C-alpha positions as CSV (number, residue, x, y, z in Angstrom):
1,M,-27.4,5.2,-214.5
2,K,-24.0,5.4,-212.7
3,A,-25.6,6.4,-209.4
4,T,-28.0,3.3,-209.9
5,Y,-25.2,1.1,-210.2
6,R,-23.1,2.6,-207.2
7,V,-26.2,2.3,-204.8
8,L,-26.5,-1.4,-206.0
9,L,-23.0,-2.2,-205.4
10,A,-22.6,-0.5,-202.1
11,A,-25.3,-2.5,-200.6
12,P,-23.9,-5.0,-198.0
13,G,-23.0,-8.4,-199.5
14,S,-23.2,-7.3,-203.0
15,G,-19.6,-8.5,-203.6
16,R,-20.7,-11.8,-202.5
17,L,-23.7,-12.1,-204.7
18,L,-21.7,-10.7,-207.9
19,S,-19.2,-13.7,-207.0
20,A,-21.8,-16.2,-206.5
21,S,-23.5,-15.1,-209.9
22,L,-20.3,-15.3,-211.8
23,A,-19.2,-18.7,-210.3
24,S,-22.7,-20.3,-211.0
25,K,-23.0,-19.2,-214.6
26,L,-19.6,-20.4,-215.8
27,P,-20.4,-24.3,-215.1
28,I,-23.8,-24.2,-217.0
29,N,-22.4,-22.5,-219.9
30,A,-19.0,-24.7,-219.9
31,F,-21.1,-27.8,-219.8
32,S,-21.8,-28.5,-223.4
33,V,-18.2,-28.1,-224.7
34,S,-16.9,-30.1,-221.7
35,A,-19.3,-33.0,-222.1
36,L,-18.6,-33.0,-225.8
37,L,-14.7,-33.1,-225.5
38,L,-15.1,-35.7,-222.7
39,L,-17.5,-38.0,-224.0
40,S,-17.5,-38.1,-228.0
41,P,-14.1,-39.6,-228.1
42,R,-15.1,-42.4,-225.8
43,Y,-18.5,-42.9,-227.1
44,S,-20.0,-40.8,-230.2
45,Y,-21.0,-37.4,-231.1
46,A,-24.7,-38.7,-230.7
47,A,-24.2,-39.9,-227.1
48,A,-22.4,-36.7,-226.0
49,G,-25.3,-34.6,-227.6
50,A,-27.8,-36.9,-225.9
51,A,-26.1,-36.3,-222.5
52,I,-26.1,-32.4,-222.9
53,A,-29.7,-32.5,-223.9
54,T,-30.5,-34.8,-221.1
55,M,-28.9,-32.4,-218.7
56,L,-30.6,-29.3,-220.1
57,I,-34.2,-31.1,-220.1
58,A,-33.7,-32.4,-216.7
59,N,-32.7,-28.8,-215.5
60,A,-35.6,-27.2,-217.2
61,A,-38.0,-29.5,-215.9
62,S,-37.0,-29.4,-212.4
63,S,-36.3,-25.7,-212.0
64,P,-39.9,-24.8,-210.7
65,A,-39.7,-27.5,-208.2
66,R,-36.2,-26.4,-206.8
67,G,-37.6,-22.8,-206.5
68,R,-40.5,-24.1,-204.7
69,L,-38.4,-25.9,-202.2
70,A,-36.3,-22.5,-201.7
71,D,-39.5,-20.8,-200.8
72,R,-40.8,-23.4,-198.2
73,H,-37.5,-24.4,-196.7
74,P,-34.1,-22.8,-195.5
75,M,-32.1,-21.6,-198.3
76,P,-28.8,-22.9,-197.2
77,A,-30.2,-26.3,-196.7
78,V,-31.9,-26.5,-200.2
79,L,-28.4,-25.3,-201.9
80,G,-26.5,-27.8,-199.9
81,V,-28.5,-30.7,-200.9
82,C,-28.7,-29.8,-204.5
83,L,-24.9,-29.3,-204.4
84,V,-24.3,-32.8,-203.1
85,G,-26.7,-34.2,-205.9
86,Y,-24.7,-32.3,-208.5
87,L,-21.5,-33.4,-207.3
88,I,-22.6,-37.0,-207.3
89,G,-23.7,-36.3,-210.9
90,I,-20.5,-34.7,-212.0
91,G,-18.5,-37.6,-210.4
92,G,-20.8,-40.3,-212.0
93,L,-20.4,-38.9,-215.4
94,C,-16.6,-38.7,-215.1
95,V,-16.3,-42.4,-213.8
96,C,-18.7,-43.4,-216.5
97,A,-16.7,-41.8,-218.9
98,A,-13.1,-43.1,-217.6
99,A,-14.3,-46.5,-217.4
100,R,-16.3,-46.5,-220.6
101,L,-19.5,-47.5,-218.9
102,P,-22.6,-48.2,-220.5
103,V,-24.1,-44.9,-222.0
104,G,-27.3,-45.4,-220.0
105,L,-25.4,-44.5,-216.9
106,V,-23.9,-41.6,-218.6
107,L,-27.4,-40.4,-219.3
108,A,-28.4,-41.1,-215.8
109,S,-25.5,-39.1,-214.5
110,A,-26.3,-35.9,-216.7
111,A,-29.9,-36.3,-215.6
112,L,-28.8,-36.0,-211.8
113,I,-26.7,-33.0,-212.7
114,G,-29.7,-31.2,-214.3
115,L,-32.1,-32.3,-211.6
116,S,-29.8,-31.2,-208.9
117,F,-28.4,-28.1,-210.2
118,P,-28.2,-25.7,-207.1
119,P,-30.6,-23.0,-207.8
120,V,-28.3,-20.1,-207.3
121,S,-29.6,-18.2,-210.3
122,I,-33.2,-18.6,-209.0
123,L,-32.4,-17.2,-205.7
124,L,-30.1,-14.2,-206.8
125,R,-32.9,-11.9,-207.6
126,G,-34.5,-12.4,-204.2
127,H,-31.3,-11.8,-202.6
128,W,-30.7,-8.4,-204.5
129,V,-34.1,-7.3,-203.4
130,A,-33.2,-8.2,-199.8
131,I,-30.1,-6.2,-199.8
132,A,-30.8,-3.4,-202.1
133,G,-34.6,-3.1,-202.1
134,E,-37.1,-3.3,-205.0
135,G,-35.6,-0.2,-206.3
136,G,-32.4,-2.1,-207.1
137,L,-33.9,-5.0,-208.9
138,T,-33.6,-3.5,-212.6
139,A,-30.1,-2.8,-212.0
140,A,-29.3,-6.0,-210.5
141,N,-31.1,-7.8,-213.3
142,S,-28.9,-5.6,-215.9
143,V,-26.0,-6.8,-214.0
144,E,-27.1,-10.4,-214.3
145,S,-27.7,-10.3,-218.0
146,A,-24.2,-8.9,-218.6
147,L,-22.6,-11.4,-216.4
148,M,-24.8,-14.3,-218.4
149,D,-23.4,-13.0,-221.7
150,L,-20.0,-12.8,-220.4
151,T,-19.8,-16.4,-219.3
152,L,-21.5,-17.5,-222.5
153,I,-18.2,-16.2,-224.1
154,T,-15.6,-17.3,-221.5
155,G,-17.2,-20.6,-220.1
156,P,-16.9,-22.4,-223.4
157,A,-13.5,-20.9,-224.0
158,L,-12.2,-21.8,-220.8
159,A,-13.6,-25.3,-220.9
160,A,-11.9,-26.0,-224.1
161,W,-8.6,-24.7,-223.0
162,L,-8.8,-27.0,-219.8
163,S,-9.8,-30.0,-221.9
164,V,-6.8,-29.7,-224.4
165,A,-4.1,-28.2,-222.2
166,V,-4.8,-30.0,-219.1
167,S,-7.1,-33.1,-219.2
168,P,-10.9,-33.7,-220.5
169,F,-11.8,-34.2,-216.9
170,A,-10.4,-30.6,-215.5
171,P,-13.5,-28.7,-216.7
172,F,-15.5,-30.8,-214.5
173,V,-13.2,-30.4,-211.7
174,A,-13.2,-26.8,-212.2
175,S,-17.0,-26.6,-212.5
176,S,-17.7,-28.5,-209.3
177,A,-15.2,-26.2,-207.3
178,L,-17.0,-23.2,-208.7
179,M,-20.5,-24.3,-207.9
180,A,-19.4,-25.2,-204.4
181,V,-17.8,-21.6,-204.1
182,A,-21.3,-20.1,-205.4
183,V,-23.2,-22.2,-202.9
184,V,-21.0,-21.0,-200.0
185,L,-21.3,-17.4,-201.0
186,M,-25.0,-17.5,-201.4
187,S,-25.5,-19.3,-198.1
188,T,-23.6,-16.7,-196.1
189,V,-25.3,-13.6,-197.6
190,R,-27.5,-12.1,-194.9
191,V,-30.9,-11.4,-196.3
192,G,-33.0,-11.1,-193.0
193,P,-35.6,-13.6,-191.6
194,R,-38.2,-15.0,-194.1
195,A,-41.2,-16.9,-193.2
196,P,-41.5,-20.0,-195.4
197,T,-44.4,-20.4,-197.7
198,E,-47.0,-22.9,-196.7
199,H,-47.4,-25.8,-198.9
200,T,-50.7,-25.6,-200.7
201,G,-50.6,-28.7,-202.8
202,D,-51.3,-26.5,-205.7
203,W,-48.7,-27.7,-208.4
204,A,-49.6,-24.7,-210.7
205,G,-48.8,-22.2,-207.7
206,P,-47.8,-19.0,-209.3
207,L,-49.0,-19.9,-212.6
208,R,-52.6,-19.2,-211.6
209,V,-51.7,-15.3,-212.2
210,R,-52.7,-14.7,-215.6
211,P,-50.5,-11.5,-216.0
212,L,-47.5,-13.7,-215.0
213,R,-48.5,-16.4,-217.5
214,R,-48.4,-13.7,-220.3
215,V,-44.9,-12.4,-219.1
216,L,-43.5,-16.0,-218.8
217,G,-44.9,-16.7,-222.3
218,A,-43.1,-13.5,-223.7
219,L,-39.6,-14.6,-222.1
220,M,-40.3,-18.1,-223.5
221,F,-40.9,-16.6,-227.3
222,F,-38.3,-14.0,-226.9
223,A,-35.5,-16.8,-226.1
224,A,-36.9,-18.8,-229.0
225,A,-36.2,-15.8,-231.1
226,L,-32.9,-15.1,-229.9
227,S,-31.7,-18.8,-230.3
228,V,-32.6,-19.0,-233.9
229,I,-30.0,-16.0,-234.3
230,E,-27.5,-17.9,-232.2
231,V,-27.8,-20.8,-234.3
232,V,-27.8,-19.3,-237.5
233,L,-24.6,-17.7,-237.2
234,P,-22.5,-20.8,-237.1
235,I,-24.6,-22.2,-240.0
236,Y,-24.0,-19.0,-242.0
237,A,-20.3,-19.3,-241.3
238,Q,-20.2,-22.8,-242.6
239,Q,-22.1,-22.1,-245.9
240,H,-19.9,-19.3,-246.7
241,H,-16.6,-21.3,-245.7
242,V,-15.7,-19.1,-243.0
243,S,-16.2,-21.3,-239.9
244,G,-13.4,-19.6,-238.2
245,Y,-15.8,-16.6,-238.0
246,S,-18.5,-18.5,-235.9
247,G,-17.0,-17.5,-232.6
248,G,-16.3,-13.8,-233.7
249,F,-20.1,-13.8,-234.7
250,L,-21.4,-15.0,-231.3
251,A,-18.7,-13.2,-229.2
252,A,-19.8,-9.6,-231.0
253,L,-23.5,-10.5,-230.6
254,S,-22.6,-10.8,-226.9
255,V,-20.7,-7.7,-226.6
256,G,-23.5,-5.8,-227.9
257,S,-25.9,-7.4,-225.5
258,I,-23.4,-6.6,-222.6
259,V,-23.3,-2.9,-223.7
260,G,-27.0,-2.8,-224.2
261,A,-27.9,-4.4,-220.8
262,L,-25.7,-2.0,-219.1
263,M,-27.1,1.1,-220.9
264,F,-30.5,0.3,-221.4
265,G,-31.3,-1.8,-218.3
266,P,-31.5,0.7,-215.7
267,M,-34.2,2.9,-217.8
268,S,-37.0,3.9,-215.6
269,S,-39.7,4.5,-218.5
270,P,-42.7,2.5,-217.6
271,R,-42.2,-1.2,-218.5
272,R,-45.5,-1.5,-220.3
273,R,-44.1,0.7,-223.2
274,L,-40.6,-0.1,-222.6
275,L,-40.6,-3.9,-223.3
276,P,-42.3,-3.5,-226.4
277,A,-40.2,-1.1,-227.7
278,L,-37.0,-3.0,-226.9
279,L,-38.5,-6.1,-228.5
280,V,-39.3,-4.1,-231.8
281,L,-35.7,-2.8,-231.5
282,F,-34.5,-6.3,-231.6
283,V,-36.7,-7.1,-234.6
284,A,-35.1,-4.2,-236.5
285,G,-31.7,-5.7,-235.5
286,A,-32.6,-9.0,-236.6
287,L,-33.7,-7.6,-240.2
288,V,-30.4,-5.6,-240.4
289,L,-28.5,-8.7,-239.7
290,G,-30.4,-10.6,-242.3
291,F,-29.9,-8.0,-244.8
292,A,-26.0,-7.9,-243.8
293,M,-26.1,-11.7,-244.5
294,T,-26.7,-11.2,-248.4
295,I,-23.7,-9.1,-248.3
296,G,-21.1,-11.1,-246.8
297,P,-19.4,-12.2,-243.5
298,V,-17.5,-9.0,-242.7
299,A,-21.0,-7.1,-242.9
300,V,-22.3,-9.6,-240.5
301,L,-19.5,-9.3,-238.3
302,V,-20.0,-5.4,-238.1
303,M,-23.7,-5.8,-237.4
304,C,-23.5,-8.4,-234.8
305,P,-23.0,-5.9,-231.9
306,L,-25.8,-3.5,-233.2
307,A,-28.2,-6.6,-233.3
308,G,-27.3,-7.4,-230.0
309,L,-28.0,-4.2,-228.1
310,A,-31.6,-5.0,-227.5
311,I,-30.9,-8.7,-226.0
312,G,-29.3,-7.8,-222.7
313,S,-31.6,-5.3,-221.8
314,T,-34.9,-7.2,-223.0
315,F,-33.9,-9.9,-220.6
316,T,-33.3,-7.4,-217.8
317,H,-36.9,-5.8,-218.1
318,L,-38.4,-9.2,-218.9
319,Y,-37.0,-10.8,-215.6
320,T,-38.0,-7.6,-213.8
321,A,-41.3,-8.0,-215.0
322,V,-41.7,-11.6,-213.9
323,W,-40.8,-10.5,-210.4
324,T,-43.1,-7.7,-210.5
325,V,-46.2,-9.4,-211.7
326,G,-45.4,-12.6,-209.9
327,P,-47.3,-13.4,-206.6
328,S,-45.9,-12.4,-203.1
329,G,-44.3,-15.6,-201.4
330,Y,-43.6,-17.5,-204.4
331,E,-40.9,-15.4,-205.8
332,N,-38.3,-18.4,-206.2
333,E,-40.8,-20.7,-207.6
334,T,-41.7,-17.9,-209.9
335,Q,-38.0,-17.5,-210.9
336,G,-37.8,-21.2,-211.4
337,W,-40.6,-21.1,-214.0
338,A,-38.7,-18.2,-215.7
339,T,-35.6,-20.3,-215.9
340,S,-37.8,-23.5,-217.1
341,L,-39.5,-21.7,-219.8
342,T,-36.5,-19.6,-221.0
343,T,-34.6,-23.1,-221.5
344,T,-37.7,-24.3,-223.4
345,G,-37.6,-21.5,-225.8
346,F,-34.1,-21.7,-226.3
347,A,-34.4,-25.4,-227.2
348,A,-37.4,-24.9,-229.6
349,G,-35.7,-21.8,-231.3
350,S,-32.5,-23.6,-231.9
351,A,-34.3,-26.7,-233.2
352,A,-36.6,-24.9,-235.7
353,G,-34.2,-22.3,-236.7
354,A,-31.6,-25.1,-237.5
355,A,-34.2,-26.9,-239.6
356,V,-35.5,-24.0,-241.6
357,V,-32.0,-22.4,-242.2
358,G,-30.3,-25.6,-243.3
359,L,-33.1,-25.9,-246.0
360,A,-33.9,-22.3,-247.2
361,G,-30.7,-20.5,-246.2
362,A,-29.2,-18.1,-243.5
363,P,-31.2,-15.0,-244.2
364,T,-34.7,-16.8,-243.9
365,F,-34.0,-16.9,-240.0
366,V,-36.0,-13.5,-240.0
367,L,-39.1,-15.4,-240.7
368,L,-38.8,-17.3,-237.6
369,S,-37.0,-14.8,-235.4
370,A,-39.1,-11.6,-236.2
371,P,-42.7,-13.2,-235.6
372,A,-41.7,-14.9,-232.3
373,A,-40.3,-11.5,-231.1
374,L,-43.4,-9.6,-232.1
375,V,-45.5,-12.2,-230.2
376,A,-43.4,-11.7,-227.2
377,A,-44.0,-8.0,-227.6
378,A,-47.7,-8.4,-227.5
379,L,-47.7,-10.6,-224.8
380,A,-45.6,-8.3,-222.5
381,L,-47.8,-5.6,-223.4
382,R,-50.8,-7.3,-222.1
383,G,-48.8,-9.0,-219.1
384,T,-47.2,-6.2,-217.4
385,R,-49.2,-5.5,-214.3
386,V,-48.8,-4.5,-210.6
387,R,-47.5,-7.5,-208.3
388,S,-50.5,-10.0,-207.6
389,V,-51.0,-11.9,-204.4
390,I,-52.1,-15.5,-204.0
391,A,-54.5,-15.8,-201.1
392,A,-53.9,-18.7,-198.8
393,P,-56.5,-21.3,-198.9
């Protein structure tokens, strides 16, 4: 495992990719808290929530299109155009809040942010393969999963501190600077010549590959299963009058995920068997966590790292499977679909989990999370195949 990471980190440009990955993940994970603290005092909690939802929906809907553009046009140009739109959206949101302009303009600015979000995360896996080879992809995905969990903890905390200690507008200034740094770093990594994919007019593109559809479905169902757990932990803390534990629960879950990603991510077992095994391990962790909820908050806090062990490694191998079964020449568009369906799964799981748990109690989350993860396991078992190729018309 150490040798795997050593080879990956020794590849030319790996430092820039790691820095770009970290810089691009902080803004997306800090946006919800930043928007809530900026907009709710000037409008309402409902307006702030609508702005957050608008940004996420716009981001999910446009991810495949931004990936397709990156497949067919020079990546620095695509990143630069998206960055301009992103900065205009951020600026519009701040101006609207400062001048208390109509909420429709706030939502329009949030939509522009989501539509123009620079596709750094979509492009990263292709860049990792370009500098480290196909053999380094699994280790790269492990690092990506760990960085995502790290920024899920630090992003909201940094945004909250900047909003309170400096200004409600400060997190957006910081996010703009970080995203600009990420775009510059990505644009300067040498990945060799690449022939743009010819535009075929086929909107479905890589979705015509059946194994890929199954792996993407597994990714969506797993994201839904995970989001149920993430939404139930703060609800459980409120129901047991220990709201201060909410951040601790989520942080402990993320720590377990980081450890699992780095330990189990580089495993070389056949993915056809490994992915279902990891998803079954995730189900076991969910059941243990549900049982801990019947004991008390301290038991839940202790079990959260164990429940999180399979999360990062599952994402690692799911995203690696997406790359493996996706069609050649459509890598970035495929990653765009993965991002879109992951976001969709998180949204669906959060809504369903909050509704069910709010009515029936926190431990009932397993009735949603476990079946969703098992469906993901079945889809992953059927979907993991060798790389497919879309023939030119």
